[in-house]
C-alpha positions, 0 to 999 in steps of 0.5 A: 499499500502506498504512503499517504502524502501530507505535504509537498514542499518546494524549495529553491536550494543552492547545490551541496550547501543545504543546511538546517538555516532558513529556508530549509529548516523552518520549511521541513520543521513545521512537517516534523521532517528529520532536517539533518537526514534531507540536508545530508541526502541532499548534499550527497546528491547535488556533489559537482553542482556547486554554484547552482540554485536548485528547485527541489520538491520534497514529499512528506508522508504521514509517518514523517518520512520524505522523499525528494526530486531534484529539478533542473536550474532555472533558466535565468541562472544558466544563462546568467552564468553563460554570459558571465553576469552578476544579475539581470537587466533592469530594463530589458529590451532597451539595454543589452548587458550579454550575449550568448549564442544560439548553440549555448541556448540550445544546450540550455533547452536540452538540460531543461527539456524534462522541466519544461511544458513542451516536448518539442526541442524548437519550442523548448529553444523559443522558451529559453530565448524568451527568458534571455530576451527578458534579461536583456541578453541578445541571442546570436546566430 
C-alpha cells in the first residue's frame, strides 16, 4: 500500500549547501521531517553542481518520512552563468547587458527539456530565448 502524502514542499536550495538554516529548516520542521537527514541526502546528490541553485520538491508522508525530486536549475541562472553576469538587466528591451550563442541556448534547452511544458526542442529553445530577452541578453546566430 502506498504511503499517504501529507505535504509537498517546493524550495530553491544551493547545490551542496543545504543546511538547517532558513529556508530549509523552518519549511521541513513544521512538518516534523528530520532536517539533517534531508540536508545530508541533498548535499550528497548535488555534489559537483556547486554554485547552482536547484529547485527541489519534497514529498512528506504520514509517518514523517520524505522523498524528494531535484529539478534542473532555473533558465535565468544558467543564462547568467553563460553570459558571465551577476544579475539581469533592470530595463530589458532597452539595454543589452550580455550575449549568448544559439548553440548555448540549445544546450540549456536540452538540459531543461524534461522540466519545461513542452516536449519539442524547437519550442524549448524559444522558451529559453524569451527568458534571455527578458533578462537583457541577446541571442546571436
